[in-house]
N, C-alpha and C positions, 0 to 999 in steps of 0.2 A: 237845271240838268236835268235826260232825257233819262233813265236804268239807262241803257242801248250807250247813249253816247258814252259814261262815266263806266262799261262796259269796256268798249272800245279804250279808252284814254288808262282801264285798270287791266286789264288785258298782256299777256310776254306779249314782246316780237316775236315773228315769227324771222327763225335765223336768214344768214343771209344767202346766199347762193356762196358754198365753192367747189373752187377748179383747182386742179393738181393734176402736175407734169409728170404722167407717171414713164420716161423714157430714160435709159438704164442709169443711163449717168448721174442724173436731175438731184437734186436736194431732195424735194416729195419723195421718191422712191429709192433716196439712200438713206431718210432719215426713221428713226428708229420709233414704233408707237411708245408713248406717251399718255400716263391718265387727264386727257384733259387738251391734248393735240393730236395728231395725226402720226403715220408711218407704218413702216412690213413690219408688220405682227414680229416676234426674234423665233428663225430657224431654219435649220443648215440644209434643210429638205427643198433639193435642186430641181424638185417635181413644176416647179408655181412657187406663191405666193399669196400674200394675206394685205388689206392697206385696213386701216382702219377708221376711223377720227370723229373727234367726239362731238355726237348729236344728243338733243334734248327727244324726249319722246315725240310722234308723230312719222307718217307721212313723207316720200321725197320719194322723186322723179333722179334718177343715175342713170345720165346720159355717158356712154363710153368712144370719143374716137378710138380704134384699131384700124392696126395695121403700119407699116414702112417698109424701110429697105429692105430690112428678110421678111419672107414670107413664112403665113402665125394660121395658129388653129388656132382660137383660146375661148375655151368655156371659164364662163363667170358665175361664182351664187352667191347668194349672200348670209350676210350669217352664217345662223346652225345648217348648211348643206343647204340653205334654199336654191332650184333648181333657179336659172334667172334665164342665160343665154348656152347651147349646145350648140359646140364644136362650126363655130364663126373662123368663117374662112378667108384669106385674103393672102395673097400673092405677093410678089416684089416687088415696091410702089408702088402698093391699092390700101387704100382707108376706105374705114369705110364710118358710120356711127350709128348705133344702139340703145335702142333705152327701156329702162321695164321702173317697172314703182316695187318698194320696199317701205313696208313699217317698219319701224325699228320702235322697243316698246323695251318699259323697266319694272320687274313689285311692282314699284306704289301705288296705290289707291289715295283718293279723296276721302280724307278721313271721317267718321260716320259725326253728328251731332253730340255733341255731348250727351252722354249716360243710353246714350242708342248702342245697341250692337253691330258689331262686325269689327274691318281691322285697318289695317294702315297696308298694308305691304298680302300680299299675294307669299302662297307661303311656297315657297320653293325652297326645294332640297337639294344635294350636295352635286346629283347629278346637274341641273338645272345649273351650276353656277361654272361647273368647265364648259361649257356652252358657250356659244357672242351671239345669243339672245335679248336677255337678261340684263341686259348692261348702256350702260349712260356713249352708244357710238355703233354706227355702223362699220362693219365688217363685209367689206368682199375678199372671195377667192379666185385668184387668175389660176390656171390648171390650163394642161395642154404645151402647147409648142405656142405659150403668147405674147402678143406683137400689145401693149398695150401706148396709146400714144398722152393720152389724158382724160381724167373726167371727171364729169363737172353734178358738184349736190344740188337741189332744188327741194324747195318744200312743194308740197304736192296736195292738191284735195282731190278721188275721185271714189270712186264707187266700192268699197270692201268685200270681198269676200272671207269670212269668216271659221275656221276652222274650225270644231270642239270635238272631241275626240281621243283613241284611247294611241297605246304606242305605234298602230299600223295605222296609222296615219302622222304622228309629231315627224321634227323637223329633228331627224335619229343627226343627230354631235356626230358621230367619229364614225366611217366603214370596220367592216362592209355590212352593218343592217342602215334599208332605209324603208321610207318609209309611203305613198301617193301622193299624200302632201303637198313633200319637201318638192316636191316632179309638177304638183301640180301650173307656176304658173308659168314655165315652158310651155303649156300647153293652152296658155292664153296669151292674145294682143298687149298691148304697152298703155293700156284703158283702166283696165283694175287691180285692186294688191289683191295681194293673196294675204292674211293677216291666222297663220298658223297656233293659233292656243291649242291642239291640244300636247296630253301629257301622257305618257309611259305609262303602263298599271292606273289606270282613270279609267274612272267609273263615271254613270252621271251622275251620283251620291258625289265623291269627293272632287269630283270639278266641281263640286256647289262648298264643297265647307273647304277647300282651299283656298278659294276666292279667286277660282279661272275666270268661272262665270259672270264677276262678279265684273274681273277686268275685260274680258270679252265685252259685254251689255257695254260697257262704258265710253267704249268707240265706235260704237254702232249707231248709224244715222241711217232714215229710210233714204230707201233705193240699194242698202244694204241685202243681203246673203245672207242667211249661218246654215254651214251644214255642220247634221247633227252623226255624229259614229259610234256607239258603245254598244258593246256585248260580250266584250272576251272575255273581260272581267264580271260582267255586273249577274252572269253566268254565276259563276265560281261562288258555291252553298259557303264554302271553308273560308271565306270571307266576312264573317259573315258580320260584321260595318257596314259593307258597300255592299253586299250580296241585294240584286232585283230581281223578286220571281219575274219570271216569264209574260206572266197573263194574268198579273198586277201590280205589285207597283215601278214594274218596267216601264210598263204604254205609259202609264201615273206620271215619271218623270218625264217621260218623249212629249208629254202635252205639256206638261211643264216646260217642257226650253220653248214649245211653238210659240204660246201665250208671251212669255219675253220678248220675242221675235218682232212678233208682231203686234205689239202696244208703243215699240216704234219705230214699224211702219217700215223693220226691214220679213226679205223672203223667205223662211225658213225651208229649208230642202232633208231629208231626210235619204239615211245612207248600210243602208247592211251592211254589214261586217264580212269580209271577204273568212272565207270558209280557209281551217286548217289543211292542212299537207296532207291528208292521213289515205292513201289508196286502197279497194279493199281487193280482190281476187279478181277481177271483172276487168279492173282499170277504173273503175268508175269513186265520185272523190264522196270517201263517206263523209253523214251528213254529222256534226258538231254544235250547229249555233243555228236550229231546225225553228225551231220554236222563236228563238230572239230575230229571227229572218223574221220570221211568218207573222211577231206584231211590231215591228218595224211595214208592211206594207199592210196590213189593216189598220197601224192607225192614220200613215198613209193617204187611205183611201178616207177610211172616216175626217181627217181633220181637211182634205182634203188639201195635202201638201205634193209636190214633187218628189218624186223616188227616184235614187238609184239605187237601182239591184246590184252593187258590188259582190256579194254574194252567193248568186247570178256567175255572174261575168268568174269570180273570179276561177270558181267552181268548171266552167268549161275553157278556160285560157288552158289553166291545170292539167283536164281533159285531153284535150287537144296535144300538150306539149308530151304526154306521157308519164310513169312512172320514174325514165330513165332521166328524162331532160329535164323532165321540171323542177328536184334537187335542185340542176346551177343556178335557179332564179333563188334562188333564197336566202337571205343568212348564212356563214355559221357553215358554209362550201354543204350547206343541204343538212346541216343532223342536227338546225332548227326548221320546225314544222308549220312557224308561225308567223315569223313575222322575214320580208326577201332581202334581200341585194337590192343594190342599182338597177340592171336591168327586169327585177322585177318591180319594181315600183313600179317605174320607168310604165311598165306595161296595165300596170290596175291603172296610174291615171294616165290613161289612152284610153283603158276603157271609160274610167268617168269625165271625162268629157270627151267621149262619141254617149254618155246619157245626157251629159249636159244639153247639148247639142239638141237632140231629140227632145227633154222632159223639163225643164227650163226655159223659156222663148224667154226671160226678160234677159239671159243669159250667153245665154245660143251665141250673139251675135260679136262674142268673145270669144272664141276658139277657135287658133287657128288648126289646130294638129288633120292633122288629114284622116279623114274614114278609120276605122278600123269595127274587125269584126272579134268579138276574143272568143269565137273558133275558130280560129285562121291564124292564131299569135307568128310573127314571123322575128325570131330570135335575130336575122342575120341583118339589121339594118335597126340593131340598137348597139349604143358606142355610147358607155356615159365618158367619164376621166373620173377616174377617185380619187376624193378629198384626199390633201395631208394628214389628218388626224384619223389617229388609226384604235382602235380599243376591240381587248379578246370580252370583255364584258357583257349580255344578256342580255336586251333592252326589260328593264323593267315590266313585273306578272310574267315573264314566259314560262 
């Protein structure tokens, strides 16, 4: 028996496609989720609902039939508030079909060989366990005035954008904080997957020691992309175990990440960190990340990898809005000068999408967001329905 045939016979079978009726009075809609099954997550919130179904780790295509007798305005988020569909409007009697791709994962890692260093799971913490990310199920959140007929879920194979970063990138699980990484899926078509592995408080070093990079690399294949954005926490000398000097260790770690992606046939993309919102007397943004942003730009040039200069774009956005309006796109009513709310995350994701269109040719064709000029941000057109889960706790690393 050939090795390939043996692998085919022993590999776990792909899960079958699942079809659920989510009309209001259907058994699927009225069922409460229990481990290993499917149903609606317990909630008394009438602004929407969360539907979960048990699934093994993998990539899935979700196809929704939306609309019905009543008019609808349906927003759909996946897992920890990943924006998949924003404001799908249906007229009375109208039905439409929409599809997107979702990555589902657990903390499990392939155990290392006997006597080899390593671990069996990603080092998740208490905050991670509050999310709908590190579990054996897919969770979909329906918001606004959702009118949902059905959902079909089936295994999928597609190129993946992996995100490695900190709290300004991660899928923030609770309102009002949000990050550009969780808005990015809405900027792209349904032929690519966004797998956001970023972690609040993370650094280039901790992302390695927590085995998050191992988890990310385990799913990487030729033709994928790896977006790398660190800096906010790496610059903290008061965190001695994870501090990385901008002139030496920080660029060295960036090069190591790039090498690991290239070794697997993936395309690395470097992203400069968004600036903090600190205005000077002339209404210009103060520089708090300059040495780190400069290091990213230099490594990108030296290694000839695409650069998403979000540091420059974020400064342009904040300065265009000005000291009075800019706080309205930040977490905690503007008291938080680092992390964004939904509107801020949306604007930064628009900036990232525009840079992808210009700097990442292999991915540019998947961008569906309209053109965006950071120095001319339009807040009037930004409308994001808040999720059901809320927390007053600031993101880690604040």
